[in-house]
LUMMI-7486 format. One record per residue: residue number from 1; residue in three letters; x, z, y of N, C-alpha, C in turn. Coordinates in steps of 0.1 Angstrom, whole numbers. Each point is the difference from the previous one (the first is absolute). Layout:
% LUMMI-7486
(NUM, ALA, (X, Z, Y), (X, Z, Y), (X, Z, Y))
...
//
This chain:
% LUMMI-7486
(1, MET, (6, 219, -5), (-1, -8, -13), (15, -3, -4))
(2, THR, (3, 3, -13), (13, -3, -5), (2, -14, -2))
(3, VAL, (13, -4, -2), (4, -14, -3), (-7, -4, -13))
(4, ARG, (0, 9, -10), (-6, -4, -13), (-15, -3, 2))
(5, ASP, (-7, 8, 8), (-14, -2, 3), (-2, -13, 6))
(6, MET, (8, -4, 10), (-2, -12, 7), (3, -12, -9))
(7, MET, (10, 1, -9), (3, -10, -9), (-11, -2, -10))
(8, ARG, (-7, 11, -4), (-11, 0, -9), (-12, -8, 7))
(9, LYS, (-1, 3, 13), (-11, -6, 7), (3, -15, 1))
(10, ALA, (13, -4, 2), (3, -14, 0), (-3, -7, -13))
(11, SER, (3, 6, -11), (-3, -5, -13), (-15, -2, -2))
(12, PHE, (-8, 10, 5), (-14, -1, -1), (-6, -12, 9))
(13, GLY, (6, -1, 12), (-4, -11, 9), (2, -14, -6))
(14, LEU, (12, -2, -6), (4, -13, -5), (-8, -2, -13))
(15, GLY, (-3, 11, -7), (-8, -2, -12), (-15, -3, 3))
(16, LEU, (-4, 2, 13), (-13, -4, 4), (-3, -15, -2))
(17, TRP, (11, -8, 1), (-2, -14, -2), (-6, -2, -14))
(18, VAL, (5, 6, -10), (-4, -2, -14), (-15, 4, -1))
(19, THR, (-4, 11, 6), (-14, 5, -1), (-9, -10, 7))
(20, LEU, (4, -4, 12), (-9, -9, 8), (-1, -14, -7))
(21, LEU, (11, -5, -6), (1, -13, -5), (-1, -2, -15))
(22, SER, (-8, 9, -6), (-2, -2, -14), (-8, -13, -2))
(23, PRO, (0, -7, -12), (-6, -13, -1), (-14, -1, 4))
(24, TRP, (-8, 11, -3), (-14, -1, 4), (-3, 4, 15))
(25, ALA, (11, 5, 7), (-2, 3, 14), (10, -8, 9))
(26, LEU, (5, -11, -5), (9, -9, 7), (-7, -6, 12))
(27, PRO, (6, 1, 12), (-6, -6, 12), (-2, -15, -2))
(28, ALA, (-10, -5, 6), (-2, -14, -2), (12, -8, 5))
(29, ALA, (4, -10, -8), (11, -8, 4), (-4, -10, 10))
(30, ALA, (9, -5, 8), (-3, -11, 10), (-3, -13, -7))
(31, GLN, (-9, -7, 6), (-3, -13, -6), (11, -10, 2))
(32, SER, (-1, -11, -8), (10, -10, 1), (0, -6, 14))
(33, PRO, (12, -2, 5), (1, -6, 14), (-6, -14, 0))
(34, GLN, (-7, -3, 11), (-7, -13, 1), (11, -10, 4))
(35, PRO, (-2, -12, -6), (10, -11, 3), (-2, -5, 14))
(36, LEU, (10, 2, 8), (0, -5, 14), (13, -7, 3))
(37, VAL, (-1, -9, 9), (12, -7, 4), (1, 0, 15))
(38, GLY, (12, 3, 5), (2, 0, 15), (-8, 11, 6))
(39, GLY, (-5, -2, 12), (-8, 9, 7), (9, 10, 7))
(40, GLU, (-7, 10, 7), (7, 10, 8), (4, 12, -8))
(41, ARG, (-5, 2, -12), (2, 12, -8), (15, 0, -4))
(42, PRO, (7, 11, 3), (15, 1, -3), (3, 0, -15))
(43, TRP, (-10, 6, -8), (3, 0, -14), (-2, -13, -7))
(44, VAL, (-4, -10, 7), (-3, -13, -6), (11, -11, 5))
(45, GLN, (6, 3, 11), (9, -10, 6), (11, -3, -9))
(46, ASN, (4, -12, -1), (11, -5, -7), (-1, 2, -16))
(47, VAL, (-13, 2, -4), (-2, 1, -15), (-8, -12, -4))
(48, SER, (6, -8, -9), (-6, -13, -4), (-12, 3, -9))
(49, GLY, (-9, -10, -1), (-12, 1, -9), (4, 3, -14))
(50, LYS, (12, -7, -5), (4, 2, -13), (5, 14, -3))
(51, ASP, (7, 6, 10), (4, 14, -2), (-12, 10, 0))
(52, GLN, (-10, -3, 9), (-12, 8, 0), (-7, 0, -13))
(53, GLN, (-1, -12, -6), (-7, -1, -13), (7, 7, -11))
(54, ALA, (14, -1, 0), (8, 7, -11), (-2, 15, 2))
(55, ALA, (0, 5, 13), (-1, 14, 2), (-14, 5, -4))
(56, ARG, (-10, -8, 2), (-14, 4, -3), (-1, 1, -16))
(57, GLU, (6, -9, -7), (-1, 0, -15), (7, 13, -5))
(58, LEU, (12, 3, 5), (7, 12, -4), (-7, 12, 4))
(59, PHE, (-6, 0, 12), (-7, 11, 5), (-12, 4, -9))
(60, ASN, (-8, -11, -4), (-12, 3, -8), (4, 5, -14))
(61, ALA, (12, -6, -5), (5, 5, -13), (4, 15, 1))
(62, ALA, (6, 3, 11), (5, 14, 2), (-12, 9, 1))
(63, ASN, (-11, -4, 7), (-12, 8, 1), (-6, 3, -13))
(64, THR, (0, -10, -9), (-5, 3, -14), (9, 10, -7))
(65, SER, (13, 0, 1), (9, 10, -6), (-3, 13, 6))
(66, LEU, (-3, 1, 13), (-2, 12, 7), (-12, 7, -5))
(67, THR, (-11, -7, -1), (-13, 6, -5), (2, 4, -15))
(68, GLU, (9, -6, -7), (2, 3, -14), (10, 12, -2))
(69, GLY, (5, 4, 11), (10, 12, -1), (14, -5, -3))
(70, LEU, (3, -13, 1), (13, -4, -3), (8, -1, 13))
(71, PHE, (4, 12, 5), (5, 1, 14), (14, -7, 1))
(72, VAL, (9, 1, -10), (13, -6, 1), (-2, -15, 1))
(73, GLU, (-8, -5, -9), (-3, -15, 0), (-6, -4, 13))
(74, ALA, (-10, 8, 5), (-6, -4, 13), (10, 0, 11))
(75, SER, (8, 10, 1), (10, 1, 11), (9, -12, 0))
(76, GLU, (5, -4, -12), (9, -12, -1), (-7, -12, 5))
(77, LYS, (-13, -2, -4), (-7, -12, 5), (-2, 0, 15))
(78, TYR, (-3, 11, 5), (-2, 1, 15), (13, -3, 7))
(79, LEU, (11, 4, -5), (13, -3, 6), (3, -15, -1))
(80, GLN, (-4, -6, -11), (2, -15, -1), (-9, -7, 10))
(81, ALA, (-12, 5, 2), (-9, -6, 10), (5, 1, 14))
(82, LEU, (6, 11, 3), (6, 2, 13), (11, -10, 3))
(83, ARG, (7, -4, -10), (11, -10, 2), (-6, -13, 5))
(84, HIS, (-13, -3, -3), (-6, -12, 5), (-8, 2, 13))
(85, TRP, (-5, 12, 1), (-9, 3, 12), (1, 15, 4))
(86, ASP, (6, 3, 11), (1, 13, 5), (-13, 5, 7))
(87, HIS, (-10, 2, -9), (-13, 3, 6), (-3, 15, -1))
(88, PRO, (-6, 7, 10), (-3, 14, 0), (-8, 4, -12))
(89, ALA, (-10, -8, -5), (-8, 4, -12), (9, 1, -12))
(90, ILE, (10, -8, -2), (9, 1, -11), (7, 13, 1))
(91, HIS, (5, 4, 11), (8, 12, 2), (-10, 12, -3))
(92, TYR, (-12, -1, 4), (-10, 11, -2), (-2, 2, -15))
(93, ASN, (-2, -10, -7), (-3, 2, -15), (13, 4, -7))
(94, LEU, (11, -5, 5), (13, 4, -7), (2, 15, 3))
(95, ALA, (-4, 5, 11), (1, 15, 3), (-9, 7, -10))
(96, LEU, (-12, -5, -3), (-9, 7, -9), (7, 1, -14))
(97, ALA, (6, -11, -4), (7, 0, -14), (12, 10, 0))
(98, LEU, (7, 0, 11), (12, 9, 1), (-4, 15, 1))
(99, MET, (-12, 3, 5), (-4, 13, 1), (-1, 6, -15))
(100, LYS, (-5, -8, -9), (-2, 5, -13), (14, 1, -8))
(101, LEU, (10, -7, 6), (13, 1, -6), (9, 11, 6))
(102, ASP, (-6, 8, 9), (7, 11, 7), (12, -5, 7))
(103, ARG, (-2, -10, 8), (11, -5, 8), (-4, 0, 15))
(104, PRO, (-1, 12, 5), (-5, 2, 14), (7, -7, 11))
(105, LEU, (14, -1, -1), (7, -6, 10), (-4, -15, 2))
(106, GLU, (-1, -7, -12), (-4, -14, 1), (-15, -1, 4))
(107, VAL, (-8, 10, -4), (-14, 0, 5), (-1, 0, 15))
(108, HIS, (8, 9, 6), (0, 1, 14), (5, -13, 7))
(109, GLU, (10, -6, -6), (5, -13, 6), (-10, -11, 0))
(110, HIS, (-8, -1, -12), (-9, -11, -1), (-13, 4, 8))
(111, LEU, (-3, 12, 2), (-12, 4, 8), (3, -4, 15))
(112, LEU, (12, 2, 4), (4, -4, 14), (-2, -15, 1))
(113, SER, (5, -7, -10), (-1, -15, 1), (-15, -5, -1))
(114, ALA, (-8, 8, -7), (-14, -4, -1), (-7, 3, 13))
(115, MET, (5, 9, 8), (-7, 4, 13), (5, -6, 12))
(116, ARG, (11, -8, -1), (7, -5, 12), (-8, -9, 9))
(117, TYR, (-10, -7, -6), (-8, -9, 8), (-14, 6, 3))
(118, GLY, (-2, 13, -2), (-13, 6, 2), (-10, -3, -11))
(119, PRO, (-13, 3, 3), (-10, -1, -10), (-4, -14, -5))
(120, GLU, (2, -10, 8), (-5, -13, -2), (3, -6, -14))
(121, PRO, (13, 0, -4), (3, -7, -13), (-4, 9, -12))
(122, LEU, (-3, 13, 2), (-4, 9, -11), (-15, 2, 0))
(123, GLY, (-6, 1, 11), (-13, 6, 1), (1, 14, 5))
(124, THR, (-11, 5, 6), (0, 13, 6), (2, 11, -10))
(125, ASP, (-7, -1, -11), (0, 11, -10), (14, 1, -7))
(126, LYS, (6, -12, -3), (13, 1, -6), (11, 5, 10))
(127, PHE, (-2, -4, 13), (10, 4, 10), (-1, 15, 2))
(128, GLU, (-12, 6, -1), (-2, 14, 2), (6, 8, -13))
(129, ASN, (-2, -6, -12), (6, 6, -12), (15, 0, 2))
(130, ALA, (6, -11, 4), (14, -1, 2), (5, 10, 10))
(131, THR, (-7, 2, 11), (4, 10, 10), (-1, 14, -6))
(132, ARG, (-10, 4, -8), (-1, 13, -5), (12, 3, -10))
(133, TYR, (2, -10, -9), (11, 1, -10), (14, 2, 7))
(134, LYS, (2, -8, 11), (13, 1, 7), (1, 14, 6))
(135, GLU, (-11, 5, 6), (1, 13, 6), (3, 11, -10))
(136, LEU, (-6, -1, -12), (3, 9, -11), (14, 0, -4))
(137, LEU, (5, -12, -1), (15, -2, -3), (9, 6, 11))
(138, ASP, (-4, -2, 12), (8, 6, 11), (1, 15, -1))
(139, THR, (-10, 7, -5), (1, 14, -1), (8, 5, -13))
(140, GLN, (3, -10, -9), (6, 4, -12), (14, -5, -2))
(141, LEU, (4, -10, 8), (14, -5, -1), (8, 6, 11))
(142, VAL, (13, -3, 0), (9, 5, 10), (6, -12, 7))
(143, ARG, (-1, 1, 13), (6, -11, 9), (15, 5, 3))
(144, LEU, (9, -8, -5), (14, 4, 0), (8, -9, 9))
(145, SER, (9, 6, 8), (9, -8, 9), (14, 5, -2))
(146, ILE, (9, -8, -4), (14, 3, -3), (9, -8, 9))
(147, SER, (9, 7, 7), (10, -7, 8), (14, 4, -3))
(148, CYS, (10, -9, 2), (14, 4, -2), (8, -9, 9))
(149, ASP, (7, 6, 9), (8, -7, 10), (15, -3, -5))
(150, GLU, (3, 5, -11), (14, -1, -5), (3, -14, -5))
(151, PRO, (8, -9, 6), (3, -13, -6), (6, 1, -14))
(152, GLY, (-6, -9, -8), (5, -1, -14), (-5, 11, -10))
(153, ALA, (-9, 9, 5), (-5, 10, -9), (-12, -6, -8))
(154, THR, (-1, 3, -13), (-10, -5, -8), (-11, 11, -2))
(155, VAL, (-12, -4, 4), (-11, 10, 0), (-9, -4, -12))
(156, THR, (-2, 10, -9), (-9, -2, -12), (-11, 11, 0))
(157, MET, (-10, -4, -7), (-11, 9, -3), (-3, -1, -15))
(158, ASP, (1, 11, -7), (-3, 0, -15), (9, -10, -7))
(159, GLY, (12, -2, 5), (9, -9, -6), (-1, -15, 4))
(160, GLN, (-10, -3, 8), (-2, -14, 5), (6, -1, 14))
(161, THR, (8, -11, 2), (6, -2, 13), (-11, -4, 10))
(162, LEU, (-1, 6, 12), (-9, -3, 10), (6, -9, 11))
(163, PHE, (12, 3, 4), (7, -8, 10), (15, 5, 2))
(164, MET, (7, -8, 7), (14, 4, 3), (0, 3, 15))
(165, GLY, (7, 12, 3), (0, 4, 14), (9, -9, 9))
(166, PRO, (-3, 0, 13), (-11, 7, 6), (-13, -7, -2))
(167, GLY, (-11, 7, -2), (-13, -6, -3), (-11, 11, -1))
(168, ARG, (-11, -5, -3), (-12, 9, 0), (-10, -5, -11))
(169, TYR, (-7, 9, -7), (-10, -4, -9), (-13, 8, 3))
(170, GLN, (-11, -7, -1), (-13, 6, 3), (-9, -5, -11))
(171, GLY, (-8, 10, -6), (-9, -4, -10), (-8, 12, -6))
(172, LEU, (-9, -3, -9), (-8, 10, -6), (7, 3, -14))
(173, VAL, (-1, 13, -3), (5, 5, -14), (-10, 10, -5))
(174, ARG, (0, 1, -13), (-9, 10, -6), (6, 14, 2))
(175, PRO, (-9, 10, 1), (5, 14, 2), (8, 4, -12))
(176, GLY, (8, 10, 2), (9, 5, -11), (14, 1, 5))
(177, THR, (9, 4, -9), (14, 1, 3), (7, -13, -2))
(178, HIS, (7, -5, 11), (7, -12, 0), (15, 2, 3))
(179, SER, (9, -7, -7), (14, 0, 3), (3, -10, 11))
(180, ILE, (4, 5, 12), (3, -9, 11), (14, 3, 5))
(181, VAL, (10, -9, -2), (14, 3, 3), (6, -12, 8))
(182, ALA, (10, 3, 7), (8, -11, 7), (15, 3, -5))
(183, MET, (6, -11, -5), (14, 1, -5), (9, -10, 7))
(184, LYS, (12, 5, 1), (11, -9, 5), (13, 5, -5))
(185, GLU, (9, -9, -4), (13, 4, -5), (8, 8, 10))
(186, GLY, (6, 11, -4), (7, 8, 9), (-8, 10, 9))
(187, TYR, (-13, 0, -3), (-9, 8, 8), (-8, 10, -10))
(188, VAL, (-4, 11, 6), (-9, 9, -8), (-14, -6, -1))
(189, THR, (-5, -1, -12), (-14, -6, -1), (-10, 9, 7))
(190, ALA, (-9, -7, 8), (-11, 7, 6), (-12, 0, -10))
(191, ASP, (-4, 12, -3), (-11, 1, -10), (-12, 7, 6))
(192, LYS, (-11, -7, 1), (-12, 6, 6), (-11, 0, -11))
(193, SER, (3, 2, -12), (-10, 1, -11), (-9, 12, 3))
(194, GLN, (-13, -2, -1), (-9, 11, 4), (-14, -4, -5))
(195, PRO, (-9, 9, -2), (-14, -3, -3), (-7, -5, 13))
(196, LEU, (-7, -12, -2), (-7, -6, 11), (-15, 3, -2))
(197, LEU, (-7, 6, 10), (-13, 5, -2), (-10, -11, 4))
(198, PRO, (-12, 0, -6), (-10, -11, 3), (-5, 1, 14))
(199, GLY, (-3, -12, 6), (-5, -1, 13), (9, 2, 11))
(200, ALA, (13, 1, -2), (10, 4, 10), (8, -13, 4))
(201, GLN, (5, 1, 12), (10, -10, 4), (14, 7, 1))
(202, VAL, (9, -5, -7), (13, 6, -1), (11, -9, 5))
(203, ASN, (8, 5, 10), (11, -8, 6), (13, 7, -5))
(204, LEU, (8, -8, -6), (13, 4, -4), (11, -7, 6))
(205, ASP, (11, 7, 5), (11, -6, 6), (12, 3, -9))
(206, LEU, (5, -10, -8), (11, 2, -9), (13, -3, 6))
(207, ARG, (9, 9, 0), (13, -2, 6), (11, 6, -9))
(208, PRO, (7, -9, -8), (11, 4, -8), (11, 5, 10))
(209, TYR, (7, 11, -4), (10, 5, 8), (14, -4, -5))
(210, ARG, (8, -4, 9), (14, -5, -3), (8, 13, -5))
(211, LEU, (10, -3, -8), (9, 11, -5), (12, 0, 9))
(212, GLU, (4, 12, 3), (13, 3, 7), (7, 10, -9))
(213, TYR, (14, -2, -1), (8, 10, -8), (6, 10, 10))
(214, GLN, (-3, 12, -3), (4, 11, 9), (7, 11, -9))
(215, ARG, (9, 8, 7), (7, 11, -7), (-5, 13, 6))
(216, ARG, (2, 11, -8), (-5, 13, 4), (9, 5, 12))
(217, TRP, (13, -3, -1), (10, 5, 9), (9, -11, 5))
(218, PRO, (8, 2, 10), (10, -10, 4), (9, -2, -12))
(219, VAL, (6, -13, -1), (8, -3, -11), (13, 9, 0))
(220, TRP, (5, 4, 11), (12, 8, 1), (-1, 14, -6))
(221, MET, (-13, 5, 0), (-1, 15, -3), (4, 3, -14))
(222, PRO, (-4, -6, -11), (4, 4, -13), (15, -2, -2))
(223, TRP, (6, -10, 6), (15, -2, -1), (7, 10, 8))
(224, THR, (-5, 5, 11), (6, 11, 7), (0, 12, -8))
(225, VAL, (-11, 3, -6), (-1, 12, -9), (10, -1, -11))
(226, MET, (1, -11, -7), (10, -2, -11), (14, 1, 6))
(227, GLY, (3, -5, 11), (13, 1, 6), (4, 14, 4))
(228, THR, (-10, 8, 5), (2, 14, 3), (4, 7, -13))
(229, GLY, (-7, -3, -11), (3, 7, -13), (14, -3, -5))
(230, LEU, (4, -13, 2), (13, -4, -5), (11, 7, 9))
(231, ALA, (-3, 1, 13), (9, 7, 9), (1, 14, -3))
(232, ALA, (-11, 7, -3), (0, 14, -4), (8, 2, -13))
(233, ALA, (-2, -9, -10), (8, 1, -12), (15, -2, 2))
(234, ALA, (3, -10, 9), (14, -2, 3), (6, 12, 7))
(235, GLY, (-8, 7, 9), (5, 12, 6), (2, 11, -11))
(236, GLY, (-9, 0, -10), (2, 10, -10), (13, -3, -8))
(237, GLY, (4, -13, -1), (12, -3, -7), (12, 5, 8))
(238, LEU, (0, -2, 13), (11, 5, 8), (1, 16, -1))
(239, LEU, (-11, 6, 0), (0, 15, -1), (6, 4, -14))
(240, HIS, (-3, -8, -10), (5, 3, -13), (15, -2, 0))
(241, LEU, (5, -10, 7), (15, -1, 1), (6, 12, 6))
(242, GLU, (-6, 5, 11), (5, 12, 7), (-1, 12, -9))
(243, THR, (-10, 0, -8), (-2, 11, -10), (12, 0, -10))
(244, SER, (3, -12, -5), (11, -1, -9), (13, 4, 6))
(245, LYS, (3, -4, 12), (12, 4, 7), (1, 15, 1))
(246, ASN, (-11, 7, 4), (1, 15, 1), (2, 6, -14))
(247, TYR, (-6, -5, -10), (2, 6, -13), (14, -2, -5))
(248, ARG, (6, -12, 3), (14, -3, -4), (10, 9, 7))
(249, ARG, (-3, 2, 13), (8, 9, 8), (0, 14, -5))
(250, PHE, (-12, 4, -4), (-2, 14, -6), (8, 1, -12))
(251, ASP, (-1, -10, -9), (8, 0, -13), (15, 0, 3))
(252, ASP, (4, -8, 10), (15, 0, 2), (5, 13, 5))
(253, ILE, (-7, 7, 9), (4, 13, 5), (1, 10, -11))
(254, VAL, (-11, 0, -9), (0, 9, -11), (12, -2, -9))
(255, LEU, (4, -13, -3), (11, -2, -9), (13, 3, 7))
(256, GLU, (2, -1, 13), (12, 2, 7), (3, 15, 3))
(257, GLN, (-11, 7, 4), (2, 13, 6), (-5, 12, -9))
(258, CYS, (-8, -4, -9), (-7, 11, -7), (3, 1, -15))
(259, ASP, (13, -5, -4), (3, 1, -14), (1, 15, -5))
(260, SER, (5, 9, 9), (1, 14, -3), (-11, 8, 6))
(261, GLY, (-11, -6, 5), (-11, 7, 6), (1, 0, 15))
(262, CYS, (-12, -2, 6), (0, 0, 15), (-14, 4, 4))
(263, ASN, (-1, 3, 13), (-13, 4, 6), (-6, -12, 6))
(264, PRO, (-12, -6, -5), (-6, -12, 6), (-3, 2, 15))
(265, ARG, (-3, 12, 4), (-3, 2, 14), (12, -2, 9))
(266, GLU, (12, 5, -5), (12, -1, 8), (5, -14, 1))
(267, ASN, (-2, -8, -10), (5, -14, 0), (-10, -10, 5))
(268, GLY, (-11, 4, 4), (-11, -9, 5), (-7, -8, -11))
(269, LEU, (2, 4, -13), (-5, -8, -11), (-16, 1, 0))
(270, SER, (-5, 11, 4), (-15, 2, -1), (-6, -10, 11))
(271, ASP, (6, -1, 11), (-6, -9, 11), (1, -15, -5))
(272, ILE, (11, -3, -7), (1, -14, -5), (-10, -3, -10))
(273, ARG, (-2, 10, -9), (-10, -2, -11), (-14, -1, 6))
(274, SER, (-3, 9, 9), (-14, 0, 6), (-2, -13, 7))
(275, ARG, (10, -5, 8), (-2, -13, 7), (-3, -11, -10))
(276, GLY, (8, 0, -11), (-2, -10, -11), (-14, 1, -6))
(277, ASP, (-5, 12, -2), (-14, 2, -6), (-10, -5, 10))
(278, ASN, (2, 3, 13), (-10, -4, 10), (0, -16, 1))
(279, LEU, (12, -6, 0), (0, -14, 0), (-6, -7, -12))
(280, GLN, (1, 6, -11), (-6, -5, -12), (-15, 1, 0))
(281, ARG, (-5, 11, 5), (-15, 1, 2), (-5, -10, 10))
(282, ALA, (8, -2, 11), (-5, -10, 10), (1, -14, -6))
(283, ALA, (10, -3, -9), (1, -13, -6), (-12, -2, -9))
(284, TYR, (-4, 10, -8), (-11, -2, -9), (-13, -2, 8))
(285, GLY, (-1, 8, 11), (-12, -2, 8), (-1, -14, 6))
(286, ALA, (12, -5, 4), (0, -14, 6), (-4, -10, -11))
(287, TYR, (5, 2, -12), (-4, -9, -11), (-15, 0, -2))
(288, ALA, (-6, 12, -1), (-14, 1, -2), (-8, -6, 11))
(289, LEU, (4, 3, 13), (-7, -6, 11), (2, -15, 0))
(290, GLY, (12, -5, -2), (2, -15, 0), (-8, -7, -11))
(291, GLY, (0, 6, -12), (-8, -6, -11), (-14, 0, 2))
(292, ALA, (-6, 11, 6), (-14, 0, 3), (-3, -10, 11))
(293, ALA, (8, -1, 10), (-2, -10, 11), (1, -14, -6))
(294, PHE, (9, -3, -9), (2, -13, -5), (-13, -4, -9))
(295, VAL, (-4, 9, -8), (-12, -3, -8), (-12, -2, 8))
(296, THR, (-1, 9, 11), (-12, -2, 9), (1, -14, 7))
(297, GLY, (12, -4, 4), (1, -14, 5), (-4, -11, -9))
(298, VAL, (4, 2, -13), (-4, -10, -10), (-16, -1, -1))
(299, VAL, (-6, 12, -1), (-15, 1, -1), (-6, -7, 12))
(300, LEU, (5, 4, 12), (-5, -6, 12), (1, -15, 0))
(301, ALA, (12, -5, -4), (2, -15, -1), (-10, -6, -9))
(302, TYR, (-3, 6, -11), (-10, -5, -9), (-14, -1, 6))
(303, LEU, (-4, 12, 6), (-13, 1, 6), (-1, -9, 13))
(304, ASN, (11, -4, 5), (0, -8, 13), (0, -15, -3))
(305, GLN, (-3, -4, -12), (-1, -14, -3), (-11, -7, 8))
(306, PRO, (1, -12, 4), (-11, -6, 8), (-13, 0, -8))
(307, GLN, (-11, 4, 6), (-13, 0, -6), (-9, -10, 8))
(308, ALA, (-8, -8, -8), (-10, -9, 6), (-11, 8, 6))
(309, VAL, (-3, -2, 13), (-10, 7, 7), (-10, -10, 7))
(310, PRO, (-13, 1, -3), (-9, -9, 7), (-1, 3, 15))
(311, VAL, (0, -11, 8), (-1, 2, 14), (-14, -5, 5))
(312, ASN, (-7, 9, 6), (-13, -4, 6), (1, -2, 14))
(313, PRO, (-1, -13, 5), (3, -2, 14), (-10, 6, 10))
(314, ASP, (-12, 2, -6), (-11, 5, 9), (-8, 10, -8))
(315, PRO, (5, 13, -2), (-8, 9, -8), (-13, 4, 5))
(316, GLY, (-3, -2, 13), (-12, 4, 5), (-12, -10, -1))
(317, LYS, (4, -12, -5), (-11, -10, -1), (-10, 3, -10))
(318, LYS, (-12, -3, 3), (-11, 2, -10), (0, -11, -10))
(319, THR, (0, 3, -13), (1, -10, -10), (-13, -1, -8))
(320, VAL, (-9, 10, 0), (-12, -1, -8), (-12, 5, 9))
(321, SER, (-10, -7, 0), (-12, 4, 7), (-12, -4, -8))
(322, VAL, (-10, 8, -1), (-12, -3, -8), (-12, 3, 9))
(323, THR, (-9, -9, 1), (-13, 1, 8), (-12, -5, -8))
(324, PRO, (-12, 5, 4), (-11, -5, -7), (-2, -15, 2))
(325, LEU, (-6, -6, -10), (-3, -15, 2), (-13, -2, 7))
(326, LEU, (-10, 8, -4), (-13, -1, 5), (-5, 13, 6))
(327, GLY, (-7, 0, 11), (-4, 12, 6), (-11, 7, -8))
(328, GLY, (-8, -7, -9), (-10, 6, -7), (4, 7, -13))
(329, THR, (13, -2, -4), (5, 6, -12), (6, 14, 2))
(330, ASN, (3, 7, -10), (6, 13, 1), (14, -2, 8))
(331, GLY, (2, 8, 10), (11, -2, 9), (13, 4, -7))
(332, LEU, (11, -7, 5), (14, 3, -5), (9, -4, 11))
(333, LEU, (8, 9, 5), (10, -3, 10), (12, 8, -3))
(334, ALA, (11, -7, -2), (13, 7, -3), (12, -7, 6))
(335, THR, (10, 7, 4), (12, -6, 5), (12, 7, -6))
(336, PHE, (10, -8, -5), (12, 6, -6), (12, -5, 7))
(337, GLN, (10, 9, 2), (12, -4, 6), (12, 3, -10))
(338, PHE, (9, -9, 0), (12, 1, -9), (13, -1, 8))
//
């Protein structure tokens, strides 16, 4: 199954809420909590009769809005009722309203709150409904765990700050592609943006890498090459001086001894001239070699400027793992190393 197919399946599963909870097929809402004071029931303890009454009035008004399809209004009134009385029945009905608003993360949260004391405050049928809806959500949402051990690193998901390192985040998210990064000044940003598939548990370890400045070669190498070029050019200059001396000597002999004609072989003129020519060629070669070496040294010095390099202190550590959330769903198991 491709990623696109699985994402399509996720959209279908979440869309199932809309089909199941159309106004004429809305599950029966929980009845208004009974006014109780004291007792052993944990959802009643420390709740005054005045708060219970205020919660019941808001609860009944919210139920009316729910049956009329005014889901935003109903959810707001249920939230107001919860401020007076944290009762499982209020959480249950709020979950019903939020289902119609396509807010599955909040639905899951309130279903858990509705189920935390068992069937007694809801009734068996409502508790079973809550259990089924929660199980459906568990197969369609992603259980995400993010950790970052780097002190001072800011961890964000989709632009929202989750925590400052070192720390850990655990929660449910909707399937799809999410931007998950850890940032710290002077460090390379750790980016684990990726598509999250429905029904999976994903563990991410974000580790920004510190920057170190490194060179390609030792600092002395380019300067040595440039120095060698300058030395070769200087040697060429000395050879050129010797060339000039030989040419001047040749000219002097010609002026002194050959006014009326002479044989260059007998006077050694040809050897002097050949030596001068050879020295001249050697000087030009030294100039060419020295210039090339100097230019090469300049290029190497430019390329050898310090470069910021990320340092991974533990390249073998596993940073991403994905496992199925529920055994009854389509399986998914993957591990990535960076």
